[in-house]
One Martini backbone bead per residue (centre of mass of N, CA, C, O) as a GRO file, in nm:
protein
  285
    1UNK     BB    1  13.365   6.969   8.066
    2UNK     BB    2  13.400   7.237   8.260
    3UNK     BB    3  13.503   7.556   8.244
    4UNK     BB    4  13.701   7.729   8.395
    5UNK     BB    5  13.695   7.999   8.627
    6UNK     BB    6  13.779   8.342   8.608
    7UNK     BB    7  13.823   8.664   8.688
    8UNK     BB    8  13.873   8.758   8.397
    9UNK     BB    9  13.609   8.649   8.280
   10UNK     BB   10  13.386   8.795   8.481
   11UNK     BB   11  13.527   9.110   8.418
   12UNK     BB   12  13.527   9.139   8.134
   13UNK     BB   13  13.541   9.402   7.884
   14UNK     BB   14  13.327   9.338   7.693
   15UNK     BB   15  13.090   9.083   7.727
   16UNK     BB   16  13.116   8.965   7.429
   17UNK     BB   17  13.423   8.837   7.500
   18UNK     BB   18  13.298   8.642   7.691
   19UNK     BB   19  13.274   8.341   7.804
   20UNK     BB   20  13.019   8.169   7.848
   21UNK     BB   21  12.813   8.059   8.105
   22UNK     BB   22  12.761   7.701   8.125
   23UNK     BB   23  12.547   7.426   8.121
   24UNK     BB   24  12.423   7.133   8.020
   25UNK     BB   25  12.181   7.202   8.205
   26UNK     BB   26  11.908   7.359   8.251
   27UNK     BB   27  11.718   7.524   8.449
   28UNK     BB   28  11.469   7.386   8.656
   29UNK     BB   29  11.225   7.313   8.868
   30UNK     BB   30  11.334   7.020   8.920
   31UNK     BB   31  11.632   7.109   9.003
   32UNK     BB   32  11.500   7.243   9.290
   33UNK     BB   33  11.325   6.965   9.338
   34UNK     BB   34  10.962   7.029   9.363
   35UNK     BB   35  10.947   7.303   9.257
   36UNK     BB   36  10.781   7.570   9.277
   37UNK     BB   37  10.700   7.838   9.471
   38UNK     BB   38  10.426   7.964   9.555
   39UNK     BB   39  10.248   8.279   9.528
   40UNK     BB   40  10.017   8.371   9.714
   41UNK     BB   41   9.760   8.533   9.772
   42UNK     BB   42   9.706   8.782   9.953
   43UNK     BB   43   9.570   8.859  10.248
   44UNK     BB   44   9.320   9.057  10.364
   45UNK     BB   45   9.418   9.310  10.598
   46UNK     BB   46   9.395   9.476  10.901
   47UNK     BB   47   9.602   9.678  11.042
   48UNK     BB   48   9.749   9.707  11.318
   49UNK     BB   49   9.934   9.830  11.539
   50UNK     BB   50  10.245   9.933  11.556
   51UNK     BB   51  10.547   9.785  11.644
   52UNK     BB   52  10.847   9.723  11.761
   53UNK     BB   53  11.138   9.551  11.719
   54UNK     BB   54  11.172   9.472  12.017
   55UNK     BB   55  10.903   9.290  12.012
   56UNK     BB   56  11.004   9.052  11.849
   57UNK     BB   57  11.141   8.894  12.101
   58UNK     BB   58  10.868   8.874  12.272
   59UNK     BB   59  10.674   8.794  11.989
   60UNK     BB   60  10.806   8.616  11.739
   61UNK     BB   61  10.557   8.404  11.664
   62UNK     BB   62  10.358   8.685  11.590
   63UNK     BB   63  10.486   8.790  11.301
   64UNK     BB   64  10.456   9.055  11.051
   65UNK     BB   65  10.503   9.260  10.801
   66UNK     BB   66  10.463   9.575  10.689
   67UNK     BB   67  10.383   9.777  10.399
   68UNK     BB   68  10.284  10.076  10.481
   69UNK     BB   69   9.977  10.159  10.376
   70UNK     BB   70   9.863  10.322  10.613
   71UNK     BB   71  10.159  10.406  10.712
   72UNK     BB   72  10.462  10.542  10.776
   73UNK     BB   73  10.701  10.413  10.945
   74UNK     BB   74  10.942  10.383  11.133
   75UNK     BB   75  11.235  10.231  11.096
   76UNK     BB   76  11.193  10.037  11.359
   77UNK     BB   77  10.882   9.980  11.249
   78UNK     BB   78  10.839   9.675  11.096
   79UNK     BB   79  10.624   9.543  11.291
   80UNK     BB   80  10.333   9.331  11.321
   81UNK     BB   81  10.042   9.208  11.503
   82UNK     BB   82   9.809   8.941  11.423
   83UNK     BB   83   9.757   8.709  11.648
   84UNK     BB   84   9.905   8.475  11.460
   85UNK     BB   85  10.018   8.194  11.341
   86UNK     BB   86  10.249   8.104  11.103
   87UNK     BB   87  10.340   7.908  10.856
   88UNK     BB   88  10.627   7.682  10.831
   89UNK     BB   89  10.890   7.595  10.609
   90UNK     BB   90  11.122   7.367  10.531
   91UNK     BB   91  11.367   7.317  10.309
   92UNK     BB   92  11.367   6.984  10.337
   93UNK     BB   93  11.068   6.962  10.221
   94UNK     BB   94  11.158   7.066   9.908
   95UNK     BB   95  11.465   6.984   9.941
   96UNK     BB   96  11.732   6.800   9.865
   97UNK     BB   97  11.996   6.673   9.969
   98UNK     BB   98  12.239   6.688   9.718
   99UNK     BB   99  12.093   6.809   9.449
  100UNK     BB  100  12.395   6.947   9.357
  101UNK     BB  101  12.569   6.723   9.295
  102UNK     BB  102  12.862   6.811   9.117
  103UNK     BB  103  12.775   7.116   9.092
  104UNK     BB  104  12.806   7.424   9.014
  105UNK     BB  105  12.832   7.732   9.216
  106UNK     BB  106  12.696   8.057   9.288
  107UNK     BB  107  12.792   8.319   9.514
  108UNK     BB  108  12.616   8.627   9.589
  109UNK     BB  109  12.705   8.910   9.702
  110UNK     BB  110  12.750   9.279   9.803
  111UNK     BB  111  12.988   9.386   9.665
  112UNK     BB  112  13.128   9.647   9.468
  113UNK     BB  113  13.247   9.464   9.231
  114UNK     BB  114  12.930   9.443   9.103
  115UNK     BB  115  12.859   9.707   8.951
  116UNK     BB  116  12.989   9.586   8.651
  117UNK     BB  117  12.840   9.334   8.621
  118UNK     BB  118  12.746   9.053   8.419
  119UNK     BB  119  12.451   8.900   8.485
  120UNK     BB  120  12.428   8.703   8.226
  121UNK     BB  121  12.646   8.488   8.320
  122UNK     BB  122  12.413   8.342   8.522
  123UNK     BB  123  12.278   8.201   8.309
  124UNK     BB  124  12.200   7.865   8.396
  125UNK     BB  125  12.287   7.880   8.691
  126UNK     BB  126  12.380   7.794   8.991
  127UNK     BB  127  12.245   7.992   9.270
  128UNK     BB  128  12.321   8.222   9.547
  129UNK     BB  129  12.139   8.501   9.668
  130UNK     BB  130  12.223   8.763   9.868
  131UNK     BB  131  11.972   8.942   9.972
  132UNK     BB  132  11.992   9.187   9.704
  133UNK     BB  133  12.056   9.018   9.439
  134UNK     BB  134  11.762   8.989   9.314
  135UNK     BB  135  11.765   9.278   9.179
  136UNK     BB  136  11.970   9.168   8.924
  137UNK     BB  137  11.866   8.862   8.948
  138UNK     BB  138  11.788   8.501   8.906
  139UNK     BB  139  11.815   8.293   9.143
  140UNK     BB  140  11.768   7.989   9.270
  141UNK     BB  141  11.851   8.136   9.547
  142UNK     BB  142  11.755   8.310   9.827
  143UNK     BB  143  11.952   8.457  10.099
  144UNK     BB  144  11.890   8.492  10.457
  145UNK     BB  145  11.926   8.593  10.814
  146UNK     BB  146  11.767   8.862  10.840
  147UNK     BB  147  11.436   8.951  10.903
  148UNK     BB  148  11.451   9.253  10.833
  149UNK     BB  149  11.486   9.234  10.524
  150UNK     BB  150  11.199   9.154  10.469
  151UNK     BB  151  11.070   9.410  10.583
  152UNK     BB  152  11.215   9.613  10.396
  153UNK     BB  153  11.111   9.506  10.139
  154UNK     BB  154  10.792   9.512  10.178
  155UNK     BB  155  10.790   9.819  10.273
  156UNK     BB  156  11.014   9.978  10.063
  157UNK     BB  157  11.309  10.070  10.141
  158UNK     BB  158  11.438   9.976   9.843
  159UNK     BB  159  11.191  10.006   9.674
  160UNK     BB  160  10.956   9.924   9.437
  161UNK     BB  161  11.126   9.739   9.260
  162UNK     BB  162  11.216   9.543   9.478
  163UNK     BB  163  10.944   9.445   9.567
  164UNK     BB  164  10.849   9.338   9.293
  165UNK     BB  165  11.073   9.130   9.252
  166UNK     BB  166  11.015   8.970   9.502
  167UNK     BB  167  10.711   8.896   9.433
  168UNK     BB  168  10.810   8.759   9.143
  169UNK     BB  169  10.977   8.549   9.259
  170UNK     BB  170  11.036   8.185   9.177
  171UNK     BB  171  11.223   8.097   9.365
  172UNK     BB  172  11.396   8.030   9.651
  173UNK     BB  173  11.308   8.133   9.982
  174UNK     BB  174  11.570   8.189  10.231
  175UNK     BB  175  11.579   8.151  10.579
  176UNK     BB  176  11.713   8.178  10.877
  177UNK     BB  177  11.649   8.025  11.195
  178UNK     BB  178  11.747   8.232  11.451
  179UNK     BB  179  11.445   8.342  11.602
  180UNK     BB  180  11.175   8.186  11.547
  181UNK     BB  181  11.051   8.302  11.301
  182UNK     BB  182  10.737   8.346  11.132
  183UNK     BB  183  10.679   8.304  10.817
  184UNK     BB  184  10.556   8.302  10.538
  185UNK     BB  185  10.471   8.033  10.300
  186UNK     BB  186  10.694   8.157  10.078
  187UNK     BB  187  10.892   8.068  10.300
  188UNK     BB  188  11.197   7.915  10.391
  189UNK     BB  189  11.371   7.728  10.633
  190UNK     BB  190  11.691   7.718  10.807
  191UNK     BB  191  11.877   7.601  11.036
  192UNK     BB  192  12.137   7.702  11.218
  193UNK     BB  193  12.278   7.427  11.271
  194UNK     BB  194  12.326   7.367  10.963
  195UNK     BB  195  12.524   7.644  10.921
  196UNK     BB  196  12.738   7.565  11.114
  197UNK     BB  197  12.978   7.784  11.101
  198UNK     BB  198  12.862   8.158  11.068
  199UNK     BB  199  12.735   8.337  11.251
  200UNK     BB  200  12.658   8.669  11.094
  201UNK     BB  201  12.736   8.552  10.804
  202UNK     BB  202  12.580   8.504  10.499
  203UNK     BB  203  12.813   8.399  10.335
  204UNK     BB  204  12.887   8.162  10.510
  205UNK     BB  205  12.610   8.033  10.507
  206UNK     BB  206  12.592   7.992  10.198
  207UNK     BB  207  12.827   7.791  10.184
  208UNK     BB  208  12.697   7.575  10.367
  209UNK     BB  209  12.451   7.531  10.192
  210UNK     BB  210  12.591   7.437   9.933
  211UNK     BB  211  12.714   7.193  10.063
  212UNK     BB  212  12.446   7.049  10.138
  213UNK     BB  213  12.366   7.054   9.821
  214UNK     BB  214  12.659   6.950   9.674
  215UNK     BB  215  12.827   7.164   9.574
  216UNK     BB  216  13.091   7.129   9.301
  217UNK     BB  217  13.200   7.401   9.280
  218UNK     BB  218  13.253   7.717   9.461
  219UNK     BB  219  13.166   8.048   9.372
  220UNK     BB  220  13.278   8.374   9.443
  221UNK     BB  221  13.078   8.684   9.455
  222UNK     BB  222  13.115   8.979   9.629
  223UNK     BB  223  13.374   8.917   9.845
  224UNK     BB  224  13.532   9.175   9.960
  225UNK     BB  225  13.560   9.249  10.275
  226UNK     BB  226  13.507   9.571  10.264
  227UNK     BB  227  13.516   9.904  10.288
  228UNK     BB  228  13.564  10.262  10.242
  229UNK     BB  229  13.789  10.368  10.475
  230UNK     BB  230  13.554  10.533  10.678
  231UNK     BB  231  13.384  10.297  10.852
  232UNK     BB  232  13.218  10.169  10.613
  233UNK     BB  233  13.014  10.008  10.438
  234UNK     BB  234  13.003   9.817  10.118
  235UNK     BB  235  12.817   9.817   9.808
  236UNK     BB  236  12.632   9.782   9.505
  237UNK     BB  237  12.435   9.914   9.672
  238UNK     BB  238  12.257  10.124   9.926
  239UNK     BB  239  12.181   9.933  10.148
  240UNK     BB  240  12.078   9.984  10.497
  241UNK     BB  241  11.911  10.099  10.775
  242UNK     BB  242  12.121   9.911  10.913
  243UNK     BB  243  12.443   9.963  11.047
  244UNK     BB  244  12.793   9.893  11.016
  245UNK     BB  245  13.100   9.856  11.066
  246UNK     BB  246  13.384   9.770  10.885
  247UNK     BB  247  13.499   9.576  11.115
  248UNK     BB  248  13.316   9.328  11.055
  249UNK     BB  249  13.496   9.187  10.842
  250UNK     BB  250  13.715   9.067  11.022
  251UNK     BB  251  13.530   8.852  11.152
  252UNK     BB  252  13.449   8.706  10.888
  253UNK     BB  253  13.739   8.627  10.805
  254UNK     BB  254  13.814   8.464  11.057
  255UNK     BB  255  13.586   8.252  11.050
  256UNK     BB  256  13.657   8.139  10.765
  257UNK     BB  257  13.948   8.058  10.831
  258UNK     BB  258  13.860   7.840  11.053
  259UNK     BB  259  13.669   7.678  10.822
  260UNK     BB  260  13.852   7.557  10.597
  261UNK     BB  261  13.925   7.265  10.695
  262UNK     BB  262  13.630   7.161  10.686
  263UNK     BB  263  13.569   7.222  10.387
  264UNK     BB  264  13.802   7.050  10.272
  265UNK     BB  265  13.707   6.778  10.403
  266UNK     BB  266  13.441   6.767  10.225
  267UNK     BB  267  13.560   6.821   9.916
  268UNK     BB  268  13.525   7.124   9.873
  269UNK     BB  269  13.551   7.376   9.631
  270UNK     BB  270  13.671   7.709   9.680
  271UNK     BB  271  13.625   8.013   9.475
  272UNK     BB  272  13.754   8.337   9.447
  273UNK     BB  273  13.639   8.596   9.211
  274UNK     BB  274  13.719   8.843   9.368
  275UNK     BB  275  13.844   9.140   9.324
  276UNK     BB  276  14.036   9.252   9.569
  277UNK     BB  277  14.014   9.069   9.814
  278UNK     BB  278  14.024   9.009  10.172
  279UNK     BB  279  13.972   8.712  10.098
  280UNK     BB  280  14.242   8.450  10.137
  281UNK     BB  281  14.146   8.142  10.215
  282UNK     BB  282  14.086   8.109   9.912
  283UNK     BB  283  14.095   8.035   9.608
  284UNK     BB  284  14.204   8.188   9.307
  285UNK     BB  285  14.159   8.253   8.950
   0.00000   0.00000   0.00000
């Protein structure tokens, strides 16, 4: 039987006195479905003129982000048009539903409570790393909802180290197919309908993804759900080129609160390990 995890366990320092988090079986490529997704050698292309992000919605099936090697574009100019559709793979083509059935899973958000987190505690665990979590450790899956995050990563807006970690990441790269955007074939997509209700909150979407994968219980880390008190969002990293007001967290909390009954009905136990979290609809350890 796995040892229950508590907030005290995951945030105690020094990390040497924390009981290590372990599962009976180490993660293997087989446990992720049908093996690792290969990162094919990038095709050498001559980048055409850069167009603006607004054009993404006009011609969204023929877009791929620029790495900015020709020239550094403006912050809103993330996308270029290569004039050809790229092949997209669905998550359920490579991963079986319920493949994590009965196994615990950690969902790693972006809250500032993770600034001093001992990332080694997640070694050997099933986990879903949201947005920039992959910069700190190697999750089983990285999950994003906004296609702009992909553009910012490969363009280098988060720094060269972030781009290199993304390119070398061997886990499953998952984006939600919210805009019918066609990603490169080393990314798999999951339909918006599969993850509803989740609104625009990637944390909510990741919880629903873990439920579809059969994970139980689900532990939440970095789900602070509050800003800096001055009207701004706050993360364990340095943020994003496009910002929202801290008031956005209120909507996230409300939507999750409304979804608790459905989640409980599924038989899934969700435990929020985030210290001093504003998200109170789930049990805390």
